[in-house]
C-alpha positions in Angstrom: 94.0 118.0 37.2 90.8 117.0 39.1 91.8 119.3 42.0 92.3 122.3 39.7 88.9 121.8 38.1 87.2 121.6 41.5 89.1 124.7 42.6 88.0 126.6 39.5 84.4 125.6 40.1 84.5 126.6 43.7 86.1 130.0 42.9 83.6 130.7 40.1 80.6 129.9 42.3 82.0 132.1 45.1 82.5 135.0 42.6 79.0 134.6 41.1 77.4 134.5 44.6 79.2 137.6 45.7 78.2 139.5 42.6 74.6 138.6 43.1 74.8 139.6 46.8 76.2 143.0 45.7 73.4 143.5 43.1 70.8 142.6 45.7 72.2 145.0 48.2 72.3 147.9 45.7 68.8 147.2 44.6 67.5 147.1 48.2 69.4 150.3 48.9 67.9 152.0 45.9 64.4 150.9 47.0 64.8 152.4 50.4 66.1 155.8 49.1 63.6 158.6 49.3 63.9 161.6 47.0 63.9 165.1 48.7 60.7 167.1 48.5 60.8 169.9 46.0 58.9 173.1 46.3 56.0 174.0 44.1 57.1 175.8 41.0 55.8 179.3 40.6 54.2 179.8 37.2 54.6 183.0 35.3 52.8 183.8 32.1 55.2 183.6 29.2 53.1 185.8 26.9 51.1 188.3 29.0 48.1 189.6 27.1 48.4 193.1 25.8 45.5 195.3 26.8 44.3 198.8 25.9 46.5 201.4 27.5 49.6 199.1 27.9 53.0 200.4 26.8 54.3 198.2 24.0 57.7 197.8 22.5 58.4 196.7 18.8 60.7 193.8 18.5 62.2 192.1 15.4 63.3 188.5 14.9 65.1 189.2 11.7 68.3 191.1 12.4 68.9 192.2 8.8 65.5 193.8 8.4 65.0 196.1 11.3 61.5 197.1 10.4 58.0 195.6 11.0 55.1 195.8 8.6 52.1 198.0 9.6 48.7 196.5 9.2 45.3 198.1 8.5 42.2 197.6 10.6 41.3 194.4 8.6 44.8 192.9 9.3 46.2 193.4 5.8 49.7 194.7 5.2 50.2 198.3 4.1 53.3 199.9 2.5 54.2 201.5 5.9 56.8 200.1 8.2 57.8 200.7 11.9 61.4 200.4 13.1 62.5 198.1 15.9 62.7 199.7 19.3 59.8 202.0 18.9 57.5 202.3 21.9 53.7 203.0 21.7 50.7 203.0 23.9 48.1 200.3 22.8 45.0 202.2 21.7 43.0 199.0 21.1 43.4 195.3 20.6 41.3 193.1 18.4 41.4 189.9 16.2 41.3 190.4 12.4 42.1 188.0 9.6 43.1 185.3 12.1 45.7 187.5 13.7 45.6 189.4 17.0 46.5 193.0 16.2 47.2 196.1 18.3 46.3 199.7 17.3 49.2 202.2 17.7 47.5 205.3 16.2 44.5 206.4 14.2 45.0 204.0 11.2 48.1 201.9 12.0 48.0 198.4 13.6 50.7 195.9 14.5 50.7 192.2 14.8 51.0 191.1 18.5 53.8 188.8 17.4 55.9 191.8 16.6 55.4 193.6 19.9 56.1 192.9 23.6 54.5 194.4 26.7 57.0 197.0 28.1 
């Protein structure tokens, strides 16, 4: 009985020391690992600014309603609407009523959130 207790103690000490050596080896290996150098990411503007003379394209987020409200020069909604997919040349760009708006003809303006640069 005494021999079996000593044997169990010796085996458990051996297993514990081997597991600690394995952990120490993996930690030292991880410490010596160097990550590969990555290239510098190229940055591209996600929302390029629309300027006078740019070609713009009307987009719609709501798929059921395929029309966009037309604004007046003060940035207020009018009863007119423009359908999705229409292309225009930006006549002017300004900020009115806290919104950035684009002029598409003599009296019609669109919110820049509803158009993309073509």
